[in-house]
N, C-alpha and C positions, 0 to 999 in steps of 0.2 A: 612551551604546551602547548598544543596545540586545542583550541576553544570550539567545542562545536554547540551554540545558542538552541535549546530545545527543552523540553519537560520530558523527562525520562519517564514518566508516570501516566502519559496517556492511554487514554480509555482504549483497549484493546475490545478489538471487534469478537473474538473467539468464545466459545463458553467458558473453557479455562480460561483465561484472561478475564473476563467480566465479573468472574467468582471471585478471583483473586484481589481485584479492584474493589468488591465489596466488602470484603473481606478486611481490606487496607481500613478502606471506611469508618467501618463498626471499629476497628480495635482504635482507631485515631478516637470515636466518639466514647468507647468506654475508659481510653488513660484520662482523655483532656475535657470532656462536657462537665463532670464537676467544676473542676478550677473556672471554668469558662464561666457556667452558670453563677458562681459564686460572686464573680466581678459584676458580672451584669446587675445580678440583687443588689450591688452596690448601690448601682447609679440608679437606684430608684425605677426601673423601668417597669410601664404597665400602662393600663390602659389607653388607647387612643393614639399611643407614641406610633412614629413612621421610621421604620427601619431598614435599613438593607445590608443584607447577608452578604459578603464579596468573596466569590470563590467558595460556595455552599459546599462542593462536593459530596452532600448526602443530606440526610432530613434530620436530623435530632435538632441540630441547632433551630433549624428552620421552624420544626414543629413547637419545639420549646417558646420560639418566643410569639407564634402566632396566637399560643395558648394565654401570655401574656398580655399583649396589645391586644388579644379581644377583636371585634366586630367592626370597632370602629378605629381601630389601629387597620396599619400595612404592613406588609413584611416584603421587601423587592428579593429577593433572592437570585442572582447572578451566578455564572459560570460558564465555563468555553466546551463545558459538556451535558446536557441535562436527563443525562439517563437515569438518574437516580428519584426525578422528578418526577413518582410515581401520584396518579391520580387524587389520591387519598391525604397528599403533601400539596397539593397545587392549587387547592379549592380555599377561593374568598377565608381571612382578608392577605393571602398569601400571592407574588406575582413570581412568576419565572422566566426569565432571559436571558438568552446568551448574550453573554458578553467578555470582552478580556481586558480586565482592570491593565491600566498602562499604556494602552491602545486606544478606545474607544473612550467617548467621554462619558459621566455620570449617566447614571438611568433616570435624574430626576434630580429634586432640590430640594432643600428645608426639610431636612431628616432630622430627627431628635436623638437617631443613634446610627452606628457603622458599627459594621465588626466583620474583620478578617482572622480568620486562623489557617495558618500553612501556606497563605496565598501568595505571597510577595516575594519569600525569598526565591522561589523562577521566575519571578514575574520579568517581561523584560525589559521596561523600563521604570523600576521601583519606586523612583525618584516622583516621575511622575502618576505614577499609579497613587503614592502616597496624599499626593495635593490632588489629584483627583475625588478622594475619599473626604478631605479637608473640604474641599470646595462645595461638597454637595449635603454637610452638615447646617443647617441653621445656625444663629448666634448663639452661644449655649449649648451647641450639642454635645452631645460625647463619641469620642471616638476610643475603638478598642482594639489592638492588633494584636496577635499572638505567633509568635514565627521560633521554629528549634531555633538550636543555636548549639550542631555540629559539631564542630570546635570545641565551644569550653567542656565540652565531655566527650573523648572520642571512642573509650571504650564501648565495646559490646556487653563487655564482662568485667567493672570494676576490679574486681579480684581474682587474679589468673590463678588457679589451682592445678592446672594441669595441662594437656593438648590441646581438650577439646574447647577450652576458656581462651587458649593462647591462638586459635583457627578462627575463631570468633571475632577475636580482637584484628588480625589479620585481615579477614572480609571487612570489616566495619573498616577498614581504612582503605579498602579498595572501592568500596562503596561511596566513599567520601573523596577520594581520586575519581571518579566517574563523574560525581554531582557538580564537584569543581570546575571538569571541563565543558560540562553543560552549562555552565554559568550561572551555576546556584551560589548565593553567597551564603558561604557556609558559620558564618559569623553575626548574620542579619540581628537575631535574636536580641545581641549586646547592644547593637547599637538605636536602638527603638527609643529608648527614651531622648538620648541627644537628638535623633531627629524630629524627633514628635516636637520638641519644645524649638527646634529650627526652622520648624515650618509654621510657628507660632501658637501654638494650643500651651493654653495655660493650667496650671495644675497637675504638670504630667509626676507620673508615679509608674512600680515598674515591679513584677514579684520576678519570679520562677519557680515553676514545681519538675523535678525530675523523680520521673518515673525509676525505679530498680531493678524490681522482679516484679510482675504478676502473669497472670495468663495473657493479657492486652496487650504487653511486651514481648511474649513468644509468638502471639498470631500475627505480630506487626513487624517483628523480624523475618520469618517465614514468610510472609507475602511480599516485603521488601524484594527478600534475596530472591528468591519465585521470577516474579515481575525483571530483576535484573541480570538474571543469569543470562542470559544471551549476548549482555551489553559489557560486562564483566568479563565473560569467554573470549570474546572477541577481541578487546582492550588488552588480553594477556594479562589481566591481574585479578586472576584467578580460572583454576580448571574445575572441569565437570565431576572430575573427582571431587575434591575440596570442596565443592558446593554441596552434594550428596551427602560428603560426611558429618558436613555444619547442618543441616538440613535432619537429618536422623538426629543429633545430636539435640537439638532446640527442641524436636517433637519428644523425645525421652520426658520432657518434663523435668530430668536432673538437674539443669543448669541456670544460675538467674541469668537471664539478657535483661541490661537495660534499657531504654530509649532516650535520646539526646534529649537537653532539658529544652522545657518548654517556656520562652520568655513572653508576658503581657506587658504591655505596655498601654497606659491610657492617660489621656485627657481631655480639657474642654476646649471649644472654638471661642475666641473671645468676640 
């Protein structure tokens, strides 16, 4: 199988592409912010903490962290593209920086908390990225990594009740094939606990959140297929007619569409 390394969801410079990217980011926030914030609350994160948000991709987690750490804390938010970083988000205690995790060194050291959500599965060097985040922690600092595991639950519609669901599941398989050909680790989520232990973290735990049906799932499905449409057709993984039919099915609101499970794993630096 041909492999072409690269991130399929790079920001698109057209107005349509930028709108789809924003909708995709908002869908992730709607679906996963409650789970992410629950874990962060459990670490006792509060005033004065120094945090690094890796591959931020949007403002929701950055803004939440900024409120928690207050004026005496710091939130370093890094990403390969900062088009989301509007002035209302980037004022102190937030600092934003262009950064390629797994390629560039850490943007600082002595962090109390480092977090990455949906950032490592497509990183060019996942092992180096993980070690970089751990190196940036102070002794006793906390690391929380969250990543999807599309191979763990591969269906768009776990209940196939008709041709609409069958088409949705065929297209989900096509998306997984495309992602794998571009170097995405479709099973990265389940590997996280082992990887954190192997890297020397203490008290490693993990859990998973699996959204089965919600408006956020539908928005995520629509924007994913729209952004990958050209690549799917070019790779002969789907036709324009199939994609049009599927988008109409999802937009109708009559089909339950699931998102891949999000696996959260965390630990403490010795």
